[in-house]
N, C-alpha and C positions, 0 to 999 in steps of 0.2 A: 196194388193199393186197396185197402179195405173199403167196404161200402160206407158211404156217408149218410145213408138214409136212416133217420131216426124213427119216423112213423109214416104210414100211408093211410089215407082215407079213400076208399074206393066204393062209394055208395051204389054204383051200378054193377059192381062185381065184374069188372072188365078183366078178361084173361088173355085177350089177343086183340090186335088192331092193325089194320093196314097202314094207317096214317096217325101219327102222334104230333100234336101241336103243343109245344112246351113254352111256358111263360115263366122265366126266372124272376124272382121278386124278393124284396125286403122292404117292408113297410110301404106297400103300394095300394093301400085301401082306397085312396082317392082316385086311382087311375085304372086299376086292373080290369074293371068291369068292361071297359070299351074294347080292348083287344080280345077279351073273351067273347063278347057279342059278335064282333066282326069275324073272328075265326070260325065261330059256329055257323054263321051265315055262309061264309065261303065254302066250308066243308059240305054243308047241306045243298048249296046251289050247284057246285061244280063236281063234287064227288059223292053223290047220294048213294051210289052202289058200293062204296068202300066202307069198311068198318073204321071208325075214327074215335079218338078220345082227345080231350083237351086236358093237359096236365099242368098244374101250378107247382113248380119246383121252388120252394120257399126256404128262407132262413129263419123259420119259426117267428114270423113277424108278430109284433105285439100290438099292432094298430088295427087289427081286425081284417087283415088282408084275406085270410082263409075264409072268413064268413062271407065277405063280399064276393069272392071267387065262387064259392059253392052255391050261393044264393042267386047269382046272376042267371036269369032264365035262358036256357039253351036247348036246342034239339039234339045236340051232341053230348054224350056223357062226359063227365068230368072226374078227375082224380086229383087229390091233394097230396103232395109229397114234401117232407120237410127234413132239414138237418136238425140236430139238437139245438135247444135254446142257447144262444150265444155263439154258435158256430156259424160264422158269416163267410161270405165270398160268393161272387157270381159263378166262378169256376166250379165251386162245390155243387151249386145248384145244377149247373150244366152236366156235371158228372152224374148226378142223380137222374137227370133226364135221360142220359145215355143208357144208364142201367135199367130204368123202367122201360124204355123203348126196346131195348134188347130182350128183356123179359117178356114183352108183349109180341115179340117177333115182328116188329114194325118194319115195313119196307121203305117208308118215307117219314122223315122227322123234320118239323119246322120249329125254329126257335124265334120268338118274338119278344121285343122289349115290353115290359109291363107299363111303360109310360107313353106308349105310342098314341098319338092323337090323329094321325093321318091314315092309319091302316084302313083298307077297304077289303071287302070280300074277295076282290080280284087278286089281291096279294097272294092269297092261298093258291089260286090257280097258277099265278106266275111262278111261284116257288116250286110247285109240284110237277109242272109240265116237263122241265128239263130232267128231273129224276126219272120220269117215265121213258125218256129217251136214252137212258143209260148213264147220265151224269151222277156223280157222287156228292158234289158239294156245289151249292148255288149261292152266290153272293149277290145281294141286291144292288141296283143302281137307282138312285132317286135324286131329284133336285135337292140341293142343299145351299143355304146361304154361303157366300164366299168366305165368311169368317166362322162358319160352323165346321168343326172337325179340323182344328189346326194341327193336332198331333197326327192325324191322317195325312194332311196335305204336306206337312214339313218333315215327317219322319216315316210313318208306317208305310204309306203308299210308295214313295220313292225308294225306300230301302228294300221292300219286298220285291218290287219290280226289278230293281237293279241287280239284286243278289240272286233271286230265284227264278227270274226270267219270265214271269207271267204278269200281264197287266191287269191286276185286280184293283179297281179304283177305290173300293170301300172295304179294305181287309179287316177293319175293326168295326163293322157296321152295327153289330149288336143283333141283327136279324139275319138268319141263315136257314138253309135247308140242306139236309144231308141224307144219304142213303143208309139203310140198315147196315150195309157192309162197312161203310165208313164209321158208323157209330160203334160197331164192334171193335174196329181197329183202334179208335180213339180210347176206348175203355182199356185196351191192352197196352197202349203206348207207354213206354218206359220213361218218357221225358216229363211226366207230371212233376210239378214242384209247387211250392207255396204261392208263388206269384201267379202261376197258371190257375191255381184254385181260387184266385181272386180276379183282378181285372186283366190279367194276361191271357185269359181264356180265348178271346176272339182272335187275336193275332196268332196264337198257338194253333188253333184249329185250322186257320187258313194256311199257315206255313206247313203243317203236317200233311194236310190234304195234297198240297202241291209236291212236297218233297217225297212223299210215299207213293207218288205216281197215281193218285186217284184222278178221275176226270172232273175238272173244275171249270165252271162257267159263271157268267153273270146274267142277271135278268133285270130288265127295267120294270119297276113297280107301277109306273103310270101316274105317279103323284109324288109330291115332295115328302120328305120325312119331317114330321112335326112331333116334337117331344120336348122334354125339359132341356133348355139350353142355359149356358152360363157364359159370362164374359171370359174370353180366353186369358185375360190377365188375372182372373180370380185364383184363389188357392187351389192347387191341383190335388192336394192330399196324397195318398199312396198310389193313386191311379197312374200317374205319369211313370213312376219308378217301376211299377209292375208291368205296364205295357212295353215301355222301351227296354227295360231289363230283360223281358222275355224275348224281344227281337234280338238283342245281343246274344242271349243264350242260344237261340236258334241258329245264329251265324256260326257259333262254335260247334254245335251238334251236327249241322248239315254242311260242314266245310266241303265234304266230298261232292256235294251237289253244286254249290254256287261257284266254286273255283273253276268249274268247267263250262260255265255259261258266259258267253261273250255278248249276246244281245237279247233283249226281251222280245216276246211275241204277244200279239193280242189274244185274248181269250174269245171263245165263242160267246156271243151275246144274244139272249132271247129278248123279244119285245120290239118296240118300235123306235128305239134309239133316241138320239139327242134332239129329235124334233118335238119331244114332249114339251108341253107348256104347263105353267103353274107359277104360283108365287111362293118363293122359299121363305122360311121362317126368319124373321129379322134377328140379327145378333149384333150387339154393340161391343165395342172394344175400348178399354181404357189404356190408350197408348202411353200416357204418362206413367202409369203403374208398370207397364212393360219396360220402359226405359229405366225407371228407378231400380227395378230388380236387377237389370244388367249392371248398372253402376255400382250398386251395393255388392254385387257378386264379386267385383274386384277385391273388395276388402275382405270378404268372407272366404272366397274360394280361389283367390289369385294364386296361392302356392300350388294348389292342385292343378289349376289350368297350366301353370308352368311345367309341371311334371308330365301332364297328359299330352299337351299340344306340341307339335313341331314348331320350331322357332318362327317360321314364316307365318304360321297360323296364329301364334300368340301376338305377333306384330299386327295382324288384322284387328284383333280385339283392342290392342292399345291405341290403334288409330281411331277406331270407332268410339272409344271412350270420350273423345273430344268433339264428337259430332252431335248436334242438337237432335232431339227426338224426331222432328218432322223431316230431317234429312238423313236419318239413319238408314243404312242400306248395305246388305251383303251382296257381293257379286256371287253368282250362283255356285261357282266352284269353291268359293271360300267356305260357305256353310257345309257343303259336301265333305270337305276335308276335315273340318272340325268334328263333324259327326262320325266320320270314319276313325279319327284319332280316339274318340271316346269309345267306339266299338272295340278297338284294339286294346285300350287300357282296361276295359271291363274283363277281357279275356286273359290278358298277359301281365298286367301290372298287379302283382300280389301285395304290393306295399300300401295300396290304397283300399280302404274298406269299400265294398261295393255299394253299400247304402250311401256312404259319403260321396262316392263318385257320382251317383245318380243325382244327389242333391246339388252337386256342383254343376251338373248339366242343365238344371232347370233355369237358371238365369240366362243361359245361352239359348235355350229353347224360347224363352220369352223374347230375347233380342231378335231371334229369327222370325218370330211372329210379328214383331214390330216392323222389321224389314219387309215382310210380306204385306202387311197392311199398308205401308207407305207405297209399295209398288202397285198395288191393285186398287187403291182407294177410289180412283176415278173410273174403274172398269166395272162393267156389269158382270153377272155370274158367268155368262158364256165366255166373255173375254178373259175373265180370270181363269177359267178352265183351260183355255188355249195357252195362257202364260204358264200354268202349272205343267202342262204337257211339255212345253219347251224346257222348263227348268228341270223336269225329271229326266229329260234326255241328257242334260249336263251331268246328272248323277251317273248315268250309264257310261258316259264318256270318261268319267273320273274313276271308274272302278279299278283301273290299273293301279292307282295310288294305293288302294286298300290291299290289292293282291301283292304288290311289291313289299309294302310294309309288313304285311302278314307273314310272307315267306321269310323275311329277315328276322322278325321276332320269333318265329317258330324255330329258326335255325339257332337263335341265341337262347331260347328258353325251352329246353327239353328234348330237342331233336338233334343235338350236336353230334352224338355218335352216329346217328343215321346219315347225316350229311357227310361225316368223315368217311364212312364206308362208301357212300356214293362217289365221293371225290377220290377214292382209292387210297385213303389214309388208314393205317393200321390203328386199332384201338387195343391191341394186346397189352400194352403197358399200363392201361388204366384199370 
């Protein structure tokens, strides 16, 4: 893939760095100064003898992001890197970060969201320490409100854990650390696509790190994550399709990995664990909007649901269509099978446009979110986490359903000759 860098501003003329902290952005003039300040403090306090640089990888923001970034007082030098005007996508910014870090021969790279409000200098320490112990990819763990991260809770975390066998709680956290070795691998990875160049980047990096056998761990950040949040019932834009579509593509690409994994295993975790205290950021949910999306989904996408879902799973939706919002609830294995059916359709059903397929999944995702809210509404964050752990175990127990359907569809869609040969049947006449 060709370089996406349009221009670089390097006022300190940095040519090499041991540590690179990258901040992807697009129109973040009102927030980027804070992560820049905190990153500089962390590098100065905990790694004063290492050469470091803070890099703003930007989509040529028009709101003054570059000016705010470069003018923020820091003891650590800064670089500004941008795509061309109008060329957007977080994944493109991350690719530029990887390219710059590789060019600087960085040993450690940290990626931080530009809208972080809870970042402390210690986060830099917590991210770097596992890398010095030989880990290649560090995923943060932090307190989050039980309604924050519903795509993570209902799709990304259980799918990643069930399929690829490693329990990474925040696989689309937005903030990560990786070794120079992994950065070079990601640059050369052949699976880049348009979704990954946008919001699919986080789940892609996590999945590739696991499936390419890099050493992956988690680290407690010591505080909650505070950033911009939105109602889980609000418009998802392209983000949902890019994240979930990337998950489905990774299922296809790494079949040789997940089909041989029977149970998940915990990852190594740095830090002081679930004993951390703090107040998570409040998130409100419009349950009526979630329910309306599900009901209207029958009219708009009912035909697609009929094509995608096994009859027993379609019956679940028909039953729930008569249930009032405050009583709406999936049994754990029901949502698992619906999600697995859509995974299989994304890969094997060529009669449905992939974009339309993802649009058809959104009302069901909203309905799963409604079910989740109803189940945990009276639980605190810790109790909710225990519920999620139990539910994710149901995902793992239902993996056989995906494997059995996958094998049958593979046999019917492209592997017929192979199966005939394995069965001892001749294909000479074909």
